[in-house]
Backbone bond lengths (Angstrom), bond angles and torsions (degrees), N, CA, C in turn:
res aa  C-N    CA-C-N  psi(-1)  N-CA   C-N-CA  omega(-1)  CA-C   N-CA-C  phi
1 X - - - 1.469 - - 1.562 110.47 -
2 X 1.341 116.26 -37.13 1.452 119.64 179.60 1.512 110.57 -61.95
3 X 1.351 116.71 -42.70 1.457 119.85 179.96 1.527 111.35 -62.91
4 X 1.316 116.71 -37.05 1.474 120.90 179.18 1.513 109.83 -65.44
5 X 1.342 116.54 -43.39 1.478 120.80 179.65 1.526 111.29 -61.79
6 X 1.344 114.42 -44.66 1.502 119.56 -178.40 1.541 108.93 -64.76
7 X 1.336 115.67 -44.53 1.453 119.95 -179.23 1.523 111.29 -62.70
8 X 1.348 115.63 -44.45 1.449 120.58 178.78 1.521 112.33 -63.12
9 X 1.317 117.08 -39.31 1.435 121.13 -179.71 1.532 110.57 -63.41
10 X 1.310 116.51 -48.50 1.479 118.66 -178.57 1.508 111.72 -73.36
11 X 1.310 118.60 -24.82 1.456 120.20 174.27 1.540 108.77 -66.84
12 X 1.342 116.00 -40.05 1.457 120.93 177.66 1.530 111.72 -64.06
13 X 1.359 114.40 -46.75 1.480 118.34 178.43 1.528 109.94 -62.33
14 X 1.331 116.44 -41.43 1.467 119.77 178.36 1.498 112.93 -61.60
15 X 1.336 115.84 -38.82 1.481 120.29 178.82 1.517 110.63 -66.98
16 X 1.334 116.11 -39.47 1.499 118.82 179.00 1.519 110.68 -65.43
17 X 1.352 116.30 -43.27 1.467 120.18 -179.33 1.535 109.62 -66.28
18 X 1.315 117.26 -39.58 1.456 122.00 -179.82 1.523 110.89 -66.97
19 X 1.318 116.35 -39.74 1.489 120.94 177.80 1.517 111.02 -63.88
20 X 1.327 114.94 -42.01 1.467 119.73 178.57 1.528 110.96 -65.30
21 X 1.335 116.50 -39.98 1.445 122.51 176.89 1.524 111.46 -59.83
22 X 1.351 115.96 -48.32 1.457 120.50 -179.71 1.522 111.46 -62.17
23 X 1.345 116.25 -38.72 1.468 119.87 -179.46 1.552 109.63 -64.99
24 X 1.341 116.52 -41.23 1.469 118.99 179.75 1.503 111.23 -67.50
25 X 1.302 118.48 -42.27 1.452 121.20 178.66 1.537 111.12 -63.28
26 X 1.302 114.65 -37.07 1.496 118.71 177.86 1.522 109.71 -63.34
27 X 1.348 115.07 -45.94 1.445 119.38 -178.84 1.517 111.77 -64.89
28 X 1.320 117.33 -44.15 1.450 119.71 -177.93 1.533 113.16 -76.10
29 X 1.321 115.26 -16.80 1.478 119.22 177.17 1.522 112.24 -76.54
30 X 1.324 114.60 -14.02 1.464 118.11 -179.40 1.541 111.26 -90.93
31 X 1.322 117.08 -2.07 1.472 120.45 -179.18 1.547 108.06 -106.69
32 X 1.293 114.71 109.76 1.469 120.84 -175.37 1.540 111.31 -69.05
33 X 1.326 114.94 136.41 1.452 121.54 -178.43 1.552 110.18 -69.27
34 X 1.326 116.18 136.91 1.445 120.67 -177.19 1.554 110.40 -62.21
35 X 1.328 116.94 -37.77 1.450 120.07 178.80 1.535 113.75 -74.03
36 X 1.349 116.55 -12.02 1.450 122.29 175.14 1.531 112.77 57.47
37 X 1.340 115.02 44.61 1.460 120.26 178.62 1.553 109.53 -108.97
38 X 1.303 117.99 141.20 1.454 121.25 176.97 1.544 109.29 -76.50
39 X 1.325 115.40 165.15 1.448 120.45 176.83 1.527 110.39 -60.10
40 X 1.299 116.59 -39.22 1.475 120.79 178.63 1.515 111.35 -63.36
41 X 1.337 117.01 -41.22 1.470 121.77 178.69 1.524 110.90 -66.68
42 X 1.331 115.65 -39.23 1.469 121.22 176.90 1.524 109.50 -60.49
43 X 1.322 115.56 -47.83 1.472 120.88 -177.61 1.520 111.39 -61.37
44 X 1.315 116.47 -48.09 1.474 119.15 -178.78 1.543 111.57 -64.54
45 X 1.314 116.92 -35.42 1.454 121.37 179.68 1.522 110.51 -67.87
46 X 1.321 116.68 -42.65 1.477 120.45 -179.67 1.526 109.98 -68.04
47 X 1.299 117.31 -39.13 1.447 119.96 177.40 1.543 110.88 -62.64
48 X 1.297 116.11 -45.17 1.485 121.60 -179.72 1.520 110.26 -62.75
49 X 1.318 116.21 -42.63 1.483 119.78 -179.67 1.511 112.39 -63.06
50 X 1.334 116.41 -26.61 1.462 120.43 178.00 1.544 113.06 -96.83
51 X 1.330 114.91 12.96 1.460 118.95 177.41 1.505 115.62 68.52
52 X 1.329 117.37 24.77 1.452 122.18 -179.16 1.501 108.48 -101.17
53 X 1.364 116.04 111.46 1.449 120.90 -176.02 1.533 113.93 -114.95
54 X 1.335 116.50 -1.02 1.460 119.61 -175.11 1.547 112.48 -110.83
55 X 1.343 116.08 18.45 1.472 121.39 179.46 1.510 109.21 -113.68
56 X 1.309 117.62 129.32 1.463 121.63 178.45 1.529 110.72 -94.75
57 X 1.316 117.05 149.04 1.465 123.12 175.53 1.504 106.15 -110.40
58 X 1.360 117.20 117.10 1.446 121.23 -176.65 1.525 111.37 -127.12
59 X 1.316 117.33 162.36 1.451 124.06 178.22 1.525 109.88 -99.41
60 X 1.327 116.89 135.40 1.458 122.15 178.82 1.515 109.36 -126.88
61 X 1.331 114.85 159.71 1.482 121.38 -179.56 1.529 110.81 -73.85
62 X 1.320 114.74 160.96 1.433 121.75 173.64 1.530 114.34 99.37
63 X 1.357 114.25 175.44 1.468 121.02 178.13 1.513 108.94 -115.67
64 X 1.339 116.89 133.64 1.477 123.62 -175.52 1.520 111.46 54.66
65 X 1.342 115.53 39.43 1.460 122.13 178.94 1.545 110.00 -101.32
66 X 1.305 115.59 11.94 1.445 121.67 -175.10 1.545 110.26 -67.13
67 X 1.339 115.55 135.12 1.466 120.16 177.34 1.531 109.85 -163.61
68 X 1.341 112.92 162.32 1.480 119.05 172.56 1.527 107.87 -106.75
69 X 1.340 115.36 131.75 1.458 120.60 179.28 1.522 109.00 -107.90
70 X 1.358 116.65 105.75 1.480 118.58 -178.44 1.512 113.59 -66.59
71 X 1.356 117.45 -24.70 1.454 120.24 -177.49 1.509 110.94 -70.88
72 X 1.321 118.37 -38.41 1.471 123.32 -178.63 1.508 111.07 -102.04
73 X 1.339 117.37 -5.51 1.453 122.56 -175.77 1.542 111.67 51.98
74 X 1.317 114.28 58.05 1.472 119.54 179.56 1.531 109.79 -130.74
75 X 1.269 117.87 136.69 1.451 123.29 169.96 1.544 104.86 -94.26
76 X 1.325 115.49 110.97 1.456 121.39 -175.10 1.519 110.48 -100.55
77 X 1.341 116.13 113.35 1.444 120.71 -177.47 1.523 109.73 -112.48
78 X 1.343 114.81 138.37 1.466 119.16 175.82 1.495 109.87 -64.75
79 X 1.337 116.48 161.43 1.476 120.87 -173.40 1.500 111.14 -54.94
80 X 1.316 117.25 -46.14 1.479 121.35 -176.75 1.512 112.20 -63.51
81 X 1.348 115.52 -38.45 1.479 119.38 179.86 1.535 110.53 -74.77
82 X 1.321 116.00 -41.56 1.473 121.01 -178.72 1.526 111.19 -58.59
83 X 1.330 115.89 -42.44 1.464 119.91 -176.15 1.521 113.23 -99.86
84 X 1.334 117.15 -10.58 1.471 120.64 -176.60 1.499 115.21 -67.56
85 X 1.325 116.67 145.12 1.454 121.46 179.16 1.518 108.28 -122.91
86 X 1.322 114.74 59.18 1.466 119.84 -175.12 1.516 111.41 -144.63
87 X 1.344 115.93 178.31 1.462 122.49 -176.25 1.538 111.33 -63.04
88 X 1.340 116.15 -39.31 1.442 120.92 -178.35 1.536 112.80 -63.03
89 X 1.324 114.34 -50.02 1.476 119.47 179.55 1.539 111.13 -65.32
90 X 1.292 117.15 -35.85 1.459 121.68 175.16 1.512 111.44 -59.63
91 X 1.326 116.21 -47.18 1.449 122.03 -179.11 1.529 111.54 -62.16
92 X 1.317 116.38 -47.79 1.474 121.25 -176.83 1.523 109.55 -66.20
93 X 1.310 117.62 -48.89 1.439 121.79 -177.07 1.538 111.06 -59.25
94 X 1.330 115.70 -45.64 1.476 120.02 179.91 1.527 110.72 -66.62
95 X 1.310 116.43 -37.76 1.478 120.15 178.67 1.513 111.45 -61.77
96 X 1.314 117.43 -46.41 1.475 119.61 -179.09 1.528 109.42 -66.80
97 X 1.319 118.02 -33.18 1.442 119.89 175.52 1.539 110.17 -69.67
98 X 1.326 115.59 -26.82 1.473 119.19 174.61 1.520 110.54 -58.61
99 X 1.370 115.92 -38.30 1.472 119.47 176.42 1.559 111.11 -66.52
100 X 1.318 115.97 -37.80 1.447 120.38 178.37 1.537 110.49 -63.49
101 X 1.317 116.39 -39.07 1.457 121.49 176.49 1.519 110.01 -65.73
102 X 1.345 117.86 -41.48 1.459 121.09 175.88 1.506 111.09 -56.99
103 X 1.313 114.52 -44.15 1.482 121.57 -178.63 1.524 109.79 -62.17
104 X 1.340 114.63 -46.01 1.482 120.49 -175.58 1.562 109.67 -66.61
105 X 1.305 116.30 -32.61 1.469 122.40 -177.18 1.536 111.98 -94.15
106 X 1.341 115.49 5.68 1.473 120.31 178.91 1.550 111.22 56.26
107 X 1.303 117.04 47.24 1.465 122.21 178.16 1.521 107.93 -60.66
108 X 1.307 114.86 123.87 1.516 120.78 -170.20 1.513 113.32 -59.84
109 X 1.344 117.74 -39.71 1.456 120.59 -175.90 1.530 111.05 -70.11
110 X 1.346 116.39 -34.19 1.465 119.96 176.11 1.515 108.64 -67.10
111 X 1.318 118.09 -43.04 1.462 121.94 178.94 1.524 110.36 -60.21
112 X 1.334 116.47 -44.73 1.448 122.12 178.54 1.529 111.00 -60.81
113 X 1.340 115.58 -45.07 1.477 120.09 178.99 1.481 111.55 -63.87
114 X 1.324 119.04 -42.12 1.464 121.19 179.19 1.514 110.82 -63.93
115 X 1.340 116.72 -38.24 1.471 120.35 -179.81 1.555 110.07 -67.69
116 X 1.326 117.62 -26.05 1.452 120.73 -179.47 1.538 113.97 -82.10
117 X 1.317 117.38 -14.24 1.477 121.01 -176.39 1.538 111.74 -54.87
118 X 1.345 119.75 -53.70 1.494 118.13 -179.84 1.531 112.38 -62.39
119 X 1.336 118.23 -33.61 1.479 120.80 177.33 1.499 110.80 -66.62
120 X 1.345 114.39 -41.21 1.464 120.94 177.13 1.533 110.95 -60.83
121 X 1.333 116.51 -42.78 1.473 120.57 -178.49 1.530 110.98 -66.62
122 X 1.337 115.98 -41.95 1.463 119.82 179.80 1.546 109.65 -65.25
123 X 1.313 116.34 -40.97 1.482 120.00 179.50 1.520 111.43 -63.43
124 X 1.325 116.52 -35.88 1.477 119.96 179.18 1.521 109.48 -66.11
125 X 1.329 118.62 -38.85 1.447 121.94 179.63 1.516 111.01 -68.14
126 X 1.354 114.72 -43.30 1.457 120.29 -178.14 1.540 110.72 -62.84
127 X 1.348 116.23 -46.96 1.427 118.00 -177.36 1.516 112.30 -68.09
128 X 1.270 118.04 -30.16 1.502 120.87 173.87 1.537 110.32 -63.13
129 X 1.318 116.50 -42.37 1.452 120.53 179.49 1.533 109.35 -64.56
130 X 1.340 117.06 -43.56 1.480 121.26 179.19 1.527 111.17 -60.01
131 X 1.336 115.83 -47.57 1.458 118.31 -178.60 1.507 112.97 -66.95
132 X 1.330 117.14 -35.84 1.478 120.33 175.91 1.535 110.34 -64.38
133 X 1.319 115.12 -40.20 1.452 119.07 179.40 1.537 110.94 -66.15
134 X 1.319 116.47 -39.96 1.453 120.07 178.38 1.540 111.12 -66.46
135 X 1.309 114.67 -38.37 1.472 120.16 179.65 1.519 112.35 -61.92
136 X 1.337 115.87 -42.37 1.459 120.45 -175.91 1.511 113.66 -97.58
137 X 1.341 115.82 14.80 1.466 119.65 174.32 1.517 116.48 68.11
138 X 1.297 115.51 28.42 1.470 118.31 -179.93 1.512 113.97 -69.50
139 X 1.312 115.99 -11.08 1.448 119.02 -179.89 1.516 111.91 -77.11
140 X 1.330 115.34 10.03 1.462 120.06 171.16 1.535 107.83 -68.29
141 X 1.342 115.44 -23.32 1.459 120.85 178.51 1.558 108.10 -80.81
142 X 1.304 114.97 63.51 1.474 120.94 -171.06 1.514 112.12 -61.86
143 X 1.303 116.79 -25.34 1.457 117.80 -178.39 1.505 111.94 -67.27
144 X 1.329 116.71 -24.37 1.474 119.78 -179.73 1.529 114.66 -96.45
145 X 1.322 114.74 -36.51 1.468 117.59 -172.97 1.514 110.40 -148.99
146 X 1.306 117.96 111.04 1.477 120.49 177.36 1.531 110.14 -85.11
147 X 1.295 114.51 164.34 1.518 118.38 179.68 1.517 110.12 -64.84
148 X 1.339 118.42 -36.46 1.450 121.14 179.28 1.526 111.74 -63.46
149 X 1.342 113.42 -39.72 1.468 118.47 178.23 1.535 109.65 -64.76
150 X 1.313 114.87 -41.34 1.489 119.99 177.95 1.529 110.45 -59.78
151 X 1.325 115.95 -41.65 1.474 120.75 179.56 1.508 110.87 -62.96
152 X 1.347 117.01 -40.62 1.462 120.78 178.61 1.527 111.72 -64.18
153 X 1.343 116.59 -38.32 1.457 120.04 177.32 1.541 109.76 -66.87
154 X 1.331 117.05 -41.23 1.462 121.79 178.94 1.516 110.10 -62.57
155 X 1.337 115.69 -43.81 1.490 119.75 178.37 1.515 110.64 -62.81
156 X 1.298 117.74 -40.43 1.484 120.39 179.03 1.514 110.11 -63.74
157 X 1.323 116.37 -42.72 1.475 119.85 -179.90 1.537 110.16 -64.58
158 X 1.312 117.31 -47.51 1.445 119.88 179.71 1.525 111.81 -67.32
159 X 1.325 117.46 -26.29 1.444 121.81 172.32 1.540 110.86 -60.84
160 X 1.342 114.18 -42.26 1.464 121.09 177.99 1.539 109.48 -65.79
161 X 1.359 115.01 -46.08 1.470 118.69 -179.30 1.544 111.48 -60.31
162 X 1.350 115.15 -43.04 1.464 119.33 -178.16 1.511 111.01 -67.43
163 X 1.293 118.10 -42.25 1.478 122.01 177.97 1.510 110.45 -62.70
164 X 1.312 117.70 -45.12 1.456 122.18 178.96 1.532 111.24 -60.22
165 X 1.337 115.26 -43.72 1.484 118.72 179.85 1.511 111.40 -67.37
166 X 1.320 117.38 -37.95 1.462 120.06 179.20 1.533 111.99 -69.67
167 X 1.322 116.42 -38.72 1.480 120.69 177.28 1.538 110.81 -64.72
168 X 1.341 114.05 -32.98 1.453 118.48 -179.46 1.543 113.26 -62.98
169 X 1.321 116.11 -30.65 1.472 121.68 -175.91 1.545 111.27 -59.91
170 X 1.323 119.59 -56.82 1.488 117.81 -179.95 1.522 112.73 -63.35
171 X 1.342 117.69 -30.77 1.458 120.36 176.93 1.504 111.58 -63.46
172 X 1.336 117.51 -45.17 1.447 121.76 -179.44 1.528 111.96 -71.93
173 X 1.328 117.77 -42.80 1.463 120.36 179.84 1.526 110.77 -66.26
174 X 1.311 117.86 -37.62 1.463 120.88 178.66 1.536 111.50 -66.77
175 X 1.346 115.99 -39.81 1.486 119.86 178.01 1.538 110.59 -61.19
176 X 1.319 115.23 -41.78 1.474 119.64 179.77 1.524 111.18 -67.46
177 X 1.337 116.07 -39.06 1.452 122.05 177.91 1.512 110.33 -61.28
178 X 1.320 117.21 -45.02 1.448 121.87 178.74 1.533 109.94 -63.06
179 X 1.318 116.16 -43.01 1.448 122.12 -176.62 1.541 110.59 -63.18
180 X 1.325 116.89 -49.77 1.466 122.25 -177.50 1.543 110.45 -65.47
181 X 1.332 116.15 -38.73 1.476 118.81 178.78 1.516 110.97 -63.63
182 X 1.356 115.78 -41.62 1.457 119.00 -179.67 1.493 111.04 -68.77
183 X 1.330 118.90 -41.40 1.484 122.80 178.68 1.517 109.57 -58.15
184 X 1.331 116.71 -42.46 1.463 119.60 -178.18 1.530 111.02 -72.72
185 X 1.303 117.66 -45.28 1.479 122.06 -178.57 1.525 111.27 -64.17
186 X 1.333 117.27 -38.85 1.448 122.76 -178.34 1.539 113.50 -78.74
187 X 1.348 114.19 -13.18 1.467 118.93 -178.83 1.504 112.66 69.38
188 X 1.351 115.74 31.14 1.461 121.51 -177.36 1.521 111.10 -68.66
189 X 1.293 117.81 -35.98 1.457 121.54 -174.21 1.519 111.94 -127.54
190 X 1.307 116.72 156.36 1.450 121.64 172.12 1.538 108.11 -72.39
191 X 1.314 117.89 171.63 1.461 121.20 177.92 1.523 111.86 -58.77
192 X 1.311 116.56 -41.75 1.466 120.75 179.03 1.528 109.95 -64.86
193 X 1.320 118.11 -45.84 1.459 122.71 179.61 1.520 110.85 -63.64
194 X 1.336 116.02 -38.79 1.460 120.58 178.80 1.547 109.54 -64.18
195 X 1.307 117.56 -40.76 1.463 121.98 179.93 1.548 109.73 -65.26
196 X 1.326 116.22 -37.80 1.472 118.99 179.36 1.536 109.19 -67.89
197 X 1.333 116.50 -41.06 1.467 120.29 179.05 1.514 110.31 -62.09
198 X 1.336 115.34 -42.22 1.469 120.33 178.86 1.510 111.53 -63.81
199 X 1.309 117.35 -42.71 1.462 121.69 178.93 1.524 111.68 -63.13
200 X 1.340 116.24 -41.17 1.454 120.65 178.89 1.528 110.99 -63.63
201 X 1.304 116.69 -42.43 1.465 120.35 -177.93 1.532 110.43 -71.42
202 X 1.319 118.27 -35.30 1.456 120.92 176.88 1.551 110.60 -65.58
203 X 1.288 116.58 -37.33 1.472 121.51 177.81 1.529 110.31 -66.80
204 X 1.339 115.87 -38.83 1.473 120.09 178.36 1.508 110.76 -66.60
205 X 1.356 115.93 -36.93 1.476 120.65 179.33 1.510 111.95 -63.40
206 X 1.334 116.44 -29.70 1.468 119.28 -178.27 1.536 111.59 -64.24
207 X 1.319 117.31 -27.33 1.463 118.52 177.94 1.521 110.81 -65.50
208 X 1.334 116.48 -34.23 1.470 119.82 177.58 1.529 111.19 -75.63
209 X 1.312 116.72 -33.17 1.458 120.68 176.34 1.529 111.09 -63.27
210 X 1.304 116.06 -45.45 1.489 122.65 178.67 1.548 108.96 -60.55
211 X 1.332 115.69 -45.54 1.452 120.06 -178.67 1.552 111.02 -62.27
212 X 1.333 115.97 -39.66 1.459 120.20 -179.30 1.523 110.59 -66.72
213 X 1.304 116.77 -45.62 1.480 122.59 179.17 1.524 109.45 -60.34
214 X 1.349 115.99 -43.97 1.448 120.16 179.74 1.521 112.31 -62.85
215 X 1.331 117.94 -41.28 1.468 122.11 -178.75 1.517 109.94 -67.25
216 X 1.330 117.59 -42.12 1.465 121.36 179.03 1.530 110.63 -66.00
217 X 1.306 116.02 -41.04 1.479 120.20 179.39 1.538 111.52 -62.00
218 X 1.333 116.20 -42.60 1.457 119.39 179.05 1.527 111.40 -64.93
219 X 1.344 115.81 -39.00 1.454 119.79 178.04 1.519 110.16 -61.92
220 X 1.323 118.05 -47.50 1.460 121.69 -179.79 1.513 110.99 -63.48
221 X 1.324 117.36 -35.89 1.471 122.50 179.87 1.539 109.28 -58.47
222 X 1.317 116.64 -50.66 1.453 121.15 -176.74 1.526 112.36 -71.86
223 X 1.369 116.89 -31.32 1.430 120.21 174.02 1.534 111.06 -63.11
224 X 1.325 115.77 -43.02 1.458 121.58 179.80 1.534 110.61 -63.54
225 X 1.347 116.88 -40.36 1.464 120.74 178.13 1.550 109.19 -61.71
226 X 1.332 116.18 -45.57 1.449 119.65 -178.11 1.541 110.73 -64.99
227 X 1.318 117.99 -43.26 1.455 119.97 179.02 1.515 112.31 -66.64
228 X 1.346 115.89 -33.46 1.442 120.76 178.79 1.526 112.49 -66.42
229 X 1.321 115.26 -32.30 1.486 119.49 178.57 1.517 112.07 -73.54
230 X 1.335 116.71 -20.47 1.436 119.98 -178.42 1.514 113.31 -90.53
231 X 1.345 116.73 -11.37 1.484 119.92 178.58 1.515 110.63 -72.04
């Protein structure tokens, strides 16, 4: 029950942060950029300025689905960002290119995060199996798997989730820092537009902060349960 309450709480906080983020992006999307450049043009310009010639900028479906894929070397921008000529699309496009710059410069935290992706995926599958087993009472097979062993596996999985979420924070903050520095140095935006881009990226970063706090909280919750059973 405690895990459900914690999960529900952070889902609510995440929804509130996401709603606030969408509202800000909507507001900033209505303010046309003085330089009149699309998100795609911003991305290609930032990549070129950083000497990156092997990364493609493409349009993808969805809203706030923007991301950089190091495996395919593509900056994937949602339709509104790809074609947008505003502070919001400028912020997002430059941020995703910030990840491309990290990749090109072998930024250690991005490399660490990328290396953790398969471990994160395996942990997610394992913990789903454990929870399904607990739900359907499979721990009646005590000879194979005790409840304490299950708790240790859950703690290990949440340890991976928490570490992944924490490592994500410097990766995201650094990408935004690179993006804002380039926007200012290149003179892409006015001071007001730059401030809007910064505000939008700070709001986006809060989603990762909430996710990290949630992951650490869940880890500590299961650690406390395990320690409590040993008293």
